[in-house]
C-alpha positions as CSV (number, residue, x, y, z in Angstrom):
1,X,-18.0,8.3,-9.7
2,X,-18.3,4.4,-9.8
3,X,-15.8,2.3,-7.7
4,X,-13.5,0.5,-9.4
5,X,-12.9,-2.9,-8.8
6,X,-9.3,-3.3,-10.0
7,X,-7.8,-1.7,-7.7
8,X,-7.6,-1.5,-4.1
9,X,-6.9,2.1,-2.2
10,X,-5.7,3.1,0.6
11,X,-4.6,6.2,2.9
12,X,-2.9,4.1,5.9
13,X,0.7,4.5,5.2
14,X,1.5,1.0,7.6
15,X,-1.1,-0.8,5.6
16,X,0.3,0.3,2.2
17,X,4.0,-0.6,3.2
18,X,2.6,-3.9,4.3
19,X,1.0,-4.7,0.6
20,X,3.8,-3.5,-1.6
21,X,6.3,-5.5,0.8
22,X,3.8,-8.4,0.6
23,X,3.8,-8.3,-3.4
24,X,1.0,-6.0,-4.6
25,X,1.7,-4.4,-7.4
26,X,1.6,-0.3,-6.6
27,X,0.1,1.3,-9.5
28,X,-0.7,4.6,-8.4
29,X,-0.5,7.0,-5.7
30,X,-2.9,10.4,-5.3
31,X,-1.2,13.4,-3.3
32,X,-4.2,15.8,-4.5
33,X,-4.6,16.2,-0.5
34,X,-1.9,17.5,1.0
35,X,-2.2,15.8,3.9
36,X,-3.1,12.6,3.0
37,X,-2.4,10.5,0.1
38,X,-3.7,7.4,-1.4
39,X,-2.3,4.2,-3.0
40,X,-3.8,2.5,-5.6
41,X,-2.8,-0.7,-5.9
42,X,-3.9,-3.8,-8.2
43,X,-6.3,-5.7,-6.8
44,X,-6.2,-9.8,-6.0
45,X,-7.9,-12.3,-4.3
46,X,-5.5,-12.5,-2.2
47,X,-5.0,-8.7,-1.3
48,X,-8.3,-9.3,1.3
49,X,-6.6,-11.9,3.4
50,X,-3.3,-9.6,4.0
51,X,-5.0,-7.1,4.8
52,X,-6.6,-8.8,7.6
53,X,-3.7,-10.2,8.3
54,X,-2.4,-7.1,8.8
55,X,-5.3,-5.8,11.0
56,X,-6.2,-8.5,13.3
57,X,-3.6,-11.0,13.3
58,X,-0.4,-9.3,13.9
59,X,1.4,-11.1,10.6
60,X,5.3,-11.8,11.2
61,X,7.7,-9.8,8.5
62,X,11.5,-9.3,7.6
63,X,11.9,-6.6,9.5
64,X,15.1,-5.4,7.1
65,X,12.6,-6.1,4.0
66,X,10.2,-4.6,5.4
67,X,11.9,-1.3,6.4
68,X,13.3,-1.1,2.7
69,X,9.9,-1.3,1.0
70,X,8.8,1.7,3.8
71,X,11.5,3.7,2.4
72,X,10.7,3.1,-1.0
73,X,7.1,3.8,-0.5
74,X,8.3,7.2,1.2
75,X,10.6,7.9,-1.4
76,X,7.7,7.5,-3.9
77,X,5.3,9.6,-1.8
78,X,8.0,12.7,-1.6
79,X,9.2,12.7,-5.6
80,X,6.5,12.7,-8.7
81,X,6.9,8.9,-9.6
82,X,3.2,8.8,-9.7
């Protein structure tokens, strides 16, 4: 199966929250595996920098906005929005 470079996929929930918080568009949510969801984002040139910031540079965030984003993604996980 060929990888689609237009999308970035991750099953890391905190990273998905950070990418969504940072403005990347969530375009899909694969819940085929009941133990691990895969979040699909429309890929952008900034995505690689955002992933690096999250994993290696301890980015600062607005805690209330980040928690709100986290709540929205959890809701999408438990409902059938995608």
